[in-house]
One Martini backbone bead per residue (centre of mass of N, CA, C, O) as a GRO file, in nm:
protein
   85
    1MET     BB    1   0.095   0.038   0.024
    2LYS     BB    2   0.059   0.365  -0.036
    3THR     BB    3   0.219   0.653   0.100
    4GLU     BB    4   0.099   0.977   0.188
    5LYS     BB    5   0.205   1.297   0.237
    6GLY     BB    6   0.082   1.577   0.442
    7VAL     BB    7  -0.132   1.864   0.489
    8ALA     BB    8  -0.316   2.024   0.758
    9LEU     BB    9  -0.497   2.330   0.821
   10VAL     BB   10  -0.511   2.564   1.095
   11VAL     BB   11  -0.656   2.881   1.047
   12TYR     BB   12  -0.594   3.200   1.216
   13LYS     BB   13  -0.744   3.512   1.339
   14LYS     BB   14  -0.712   3.780   1.540
   15LYS     BB   15  -1.019   3.954   1.651
   16ARG     BB   16  -1.101   4.109   1.920
   17GLY     BB   17  -1.000   3.835   2.084
   18LYS     BB   18  -1.083   3.653   1.839
   19LYS     BB   19  -1.121   3.368   1.649
   20ARG     BB   20  -1.065   3.325   1.293
   21PHE     BB   21  -1.147   3.084   1.065
   22LEU     BB   22  -1.033   2.892   0.790
   23ILE     BB   23  -1.263   2.829   0.520
   24LEU     BB   24  -1.318   2.645   0.227
   25LYS     BB   25  -1.479   2.684  -0.084
   26ARG     BB   26  -1.588   2.443  -0.304
   27ASP     BB   27  -1.625   2.415  -0.698
   28LYS     BB   28  -1.458   2.237  -0.892
   29ASN     BB   29  -1.478   1.905  -0.826
   30TRP     BB   30  -1.643   2.004  -0.575
   31GLU     BB   31  -1.881   2.058  -0.317
   32GLY     BB   32  -1.767   2.254  -0.032
   33TRP     BB   33  -1.599   2.222   0.283
   34GLU     BB   34  -1.256   2.323   0.391
   35ILE     BB   35  -0.939   2.279   0.468
   36PRO     BB   36  -0.632   2.332   0.422
   37LYS     BB   37  -0.435   2.135   0.179
   38GLY     BB   38  -0.157   1.890   0.109
   39HIS     BB   39   0.111   1.778  -0.044
   40LEU     BB   40   0.419   1.686   0.009
   41GLU     BB   41   0.716   1.885  -0.030
   42ASP     BB   42   1.032   1.775  -0.012
   43GLU     BB   43   1.003   1.700   0.299
   44ASP     BB   44   0.864   2.000   0.366
   45TYR     BB   45   0.640   2.130   0.575
   46ILE     BB   46   0.676   2.440   0.573
   47LYS     BB   47   0.675   2.479   0.268
   48THR     BB   48   0.393   2.354   0.225
   49VAL     BB   49   0.228   2.546   0.395
   50LYS     BB   50   0.298   2.806   0.241
   51GLN     BB   51   0.201   2.708  -0.036
   52GLU     BB   52  -0.098   2.645   0.037
   53LEU     BB   53  -0.175   2.928   0.135
   54ARG     BB   54  -0.119   3.063  -0.136
   55GLU     BB   55  -0.289   2.881  -0.333
   56GLU     BB   56  -0.572   2.853  -0.161
   57ALA     BB   57  -0.578   3.170  -0.003
   58GLY     BB   58  -0.362   3.409  -0.064
   59ILE     BB   59  -0.129   3.374   0.149
   60GLN     BB   60   0.139   3.535   0.247
   61GLU     BB   61   0.430   3.496   0.420
   62ASP     BB   62   0.420   3.789   0.566
   63LYS     BB   63   0.130   3.694   0.718
   64ILE     BB   64   0.290   3.490   0.893
   65ASP     BB   65   0.359   3.440   1.222
   66ASN     BB   66   0.310   3.118   1.271
   67ILE     BB   67   0.413   2.767   1.311
   68GLU     BB   68   0.261   2.471   1.415
   69ASP     BB   69   0.386   2.154   1.496
   70LEU     BB   70   0.134   1.870   1.487
   71ARG     BB   71   0.233   1.593   1.439
   72LYS     BB   72   0.086   1.280   1.340
   73THR     BB   73   0.045   0.935   1.384
   74LEU     BB   74  -0.058   0.606   1.394
   75TYR     BB   75   0.185   0.547   1.628
   76GLY     BB   76   0.173   0.851   1.738
   77HIS     BB   77   0.335   1.123   1.896
   78ILE     BB   78   0.465   1.423   1.796
   79PRO     BB   79   0.614   1.668   1.911
   80THR     BB   80   0.572   1.990   1.966
   81LYS     BB   81   0.665   2.269   1.747
   82LYS     BB   82   0.791   2.581   1.699
   83VAL     BB   83   0.792   2.786   1.397
   84LYS     BB   84   0.968   3.016   1.247
   85ASN     BB   85   1.016   3.207   0.961
   0.00000   0.00000   0.00000
């Protein structure tokens, strides 16, 4: 069985002390709502996150405050680490 790696993003912006989450409305290949996601590029999770935000939501790298790495696998939890741009 082939395994594919990818990213799924939970994106939010704080506004007036409350978090506003990014949900994308799809209408290209199917209709519905989803969070940004994509296939892993060059085994680099941070690069992939930035690329998917740009491609799927039009969010440029200079608008990203931080990225929290919350990877999990089927076999257990990989410790969380914060990554600065």
